[in-house]
C-alpha positions as CSV (number, residue, x, y, z in Angstrom):
1,X,1.7,-88.8,120.5
2,X,2.3,-89.3,116.5
3,X,4.4,-86.0,116.3
4,X,6.3,-86.9,119.3
5,X,7.4,-90.5,117.7
6,X,8.2,-89.0,114.3
7,X,10.2,-86.3,116.0
8,X,12.3,-88.8,117.9
9,X,12.4,-90.8,114.5
10,X,13.9,-88.2,112.8
11,X,16.3,-87.6,115.3
12,X,17.7,-91.1,115.4
13,X,17.8,-90.8,111.4
14,X,20.2,-87.9,111.7
15,X,22.3,-89.3,113.9
16,X,22.3,-92.9,112.4
17,X,22.8,-92.0,108.8
18,X,24.0,-88.6,108.3
19,X,27.3,-88.4,110.0
20,X,29.1,-87.6,106.8
21,X,26.7,-84.6,106.3
22,X,26.7,-82.2,109.0
23,X,24.5,-79.5,107.8
24,X,21.8,-81.9,107.0
25,X,22.3,-83.8,110.2
26,X,21.5,-80.7,112.1
27,X,18.5,-79.6,110.0
28,X,17.1,-83.0,110.3
29,X,17.7,-82.8,114.2
30,X,16.0,-79.4,114.4
31,X,13.2,-81.0,112.3
32,X,12.7,-83.5,114.6
33,X,12.8,-81.5,117.7
34,X,10.5,-79.2,116.5
35,X,8.0,-82.1,115.7
36,X,8.7,-83.6,119.2
37,X,7.8,-80.2,120.7
38,X,4.8,-79.6,118.3
39,X,3.5,-82.8,119.8
40,X,4.1,-81.5,123.4
41,X,2.3,-78.2,123.3
42,X,-1.2,-77.8,121.8
43,X,-2.6,-75.3,119.4
44,X,-5.6,-73.5,120.4
45,X,-9.2,-75.0,119.2
46,X,-10.1,-74.5,115.8
47,X,-14.0,-74.6,116.0
48,X,-14.6,-74.4,119.6
49,X,-14.5,-71.2,121.6
50,X,-13.3,-72.9,125.0
51,X,-10.5,-71.9,126.9
52,X,-6.6,-72.5,126.3
53,X,-3.5,-71.8,127.0
54,X,-2.1,-69.0,125.0
55,X,1.6,-69.3,125.9
56,X,1.2,-73.3,125.0
57,X,-0.5,-72.2,121.5
58,X,2.3,-69.9,120.8
59,X,4.9,-72.4,121.6
60,X,3.2,-75.0,119.5
61,X,3.2,-72.1,116.7
62,X,6.8,-71.6,117.3
63,X,7.9,-74.9,117.0
64,X,5.5,-75.6,113.7
65,X,7.2,-72.5,112.2
66,X,10.6,-74.2,113.0
67,X,9.5,-77.5,111.6
68,X,8.3,-75.7,108.3
69,X,11.6,-73.8,107.8
70,X,14.0,-76.7,109.0
71,X,12.4,-79.2,106.4
72,X,12.5,-76.7,103.5
73,X,15.7,-75.9,104.1
74,X,16.7,-79.7,104.6
75,X,15.0,-80.6,101.3
76,X,17.0,-77.8,99.4
77,X,20.1,-78.8,101.2
78,X,19.3,-82.6,99.7
79,X,19.6,-81.4,96.4
80,X,23.5,-80.9,96.8
81,X,24.0,-84.5,98.1
82,X,21.9,-86.5,95.9
83,X,23.7,-88.4,93.3
84,X,21.4,-88.4,90.4
85,X,19.8,-85.5,88.4
86,X,16.2,-87.2,89.2
87,X,16.3,-87.2,92.9
88,X,17.8,-83.8,92.7
89,X,14.9,-82.7,90.8
90,X,12.3,-84.6,93.1
91,X,14.3,-82.7,96.3
92,X,14.0,-79.2,94.7
93,X,10.1,-80.0,94.2
94,X,9.4,-81.0,97.4
95,X,11.3,-78.1,98.9
96,X,9.1,-75.7,96.6
97,X,5.8,-78.0,97.8
98,X,6.5,-77.3,101.2
99,X,6.5,-73.6,100.5
100,X,3.7,-73.4,98.2
101,X,1.5,-75.4,100.7
102,X,2.7,-73.5,103.5
103,X,1.3,-70.4,101.6
104,X,-1.9,-71.8,100.7
105,X,-2.2,-73.0,104.6
106,X,-2.4,-69.3,105.4
107,X,-3.9,-68.0,102.1
108,X,-7.0,-70.6,101.8
109,X,-7.6,-71.0,105.6
110,X,-10.8,-72.9,105.2
111,X,-8.8,-76.0,103.4
112,X,-5.8,-75.5,106.0
113,X,-6.1,-79.2,107.4
114,X,-6.1,-80.5,103.8
115,X,-3.1,-78.6,102.7
116,X,-1.3,-79.5,105.7
117,X,-1.9,-83.3,105.6
118,X,-1.2,-83.2,101.9
119,X,2.2,-81.4,102.8
120,X,2.9,-84.4,105.7
121,X,2.3,-87.1,103.0
122,X,4.7,-85.8,100.4
123,X,7.4,-84.6,103.0
124,X,7.3,-88.0,104.8
125,X,7.1,-90.1,102.0
126,X,10.0,-88.2,100.2
127,X,11.9,-88.4,103.6
128,X,11.5,-92.2,104.0
129,X,13.0,-92.4,100.3
130,X,15.6,-90.0,100.8
131,X,17.1,-91.5,104.1
132,X,16.8,-95.2,102.5
133,X,19.1,-94.0,99.7
134,X,21.5,-92.6,102.2
135,X,21.4,-95.5,104.2
136,X,22.1,-97.5,101.3
137,X,25.0,-95.5,100.1
138,X,26.5,-95.8,103.8
139,X,26.0,-99.4,103.5
140,X,27.9,-99.6,99.8
141,X,30.8,-97.3,101.4
142,X,31.3,-99.8,104.4
143,X,31.4,-102.8,101.8
144,X,33.4,-101.1,99.4
145,X,36.2,-100.2,102.4
146,X,35.9,-103.7,103.8
147,X,37.5,-105.0,100.4
């Protein structure tokens, strides 16, 4: 249920606050829809040998990959719309972190869950601050147009 809510929130944020940035809007919508679908389809059990749907597991994996790629592209593309150098560097570091932690998930499998949780904490923390900055810029633009 968490991924479904996060996915819907990302789509909503993209539609509300990224109107001036069509590429970023599309990438965040893809990310949100992917999260929503990851919440719908279950992956195979990690420890248990109980039965599961191979089709559902494959769909979960497909959407999880879509989430990873779209988020990484979104973070990289944020470098081009951030207004100060520190924020550009942070966006670049977040994108690089997404790649490194994704590689770690497949290379150091015993800690896959830890890598994934670290990635989610960093990604959503950055996303909150990034979107808040965009919202504040949008509000400043609206107020300056009113004057």
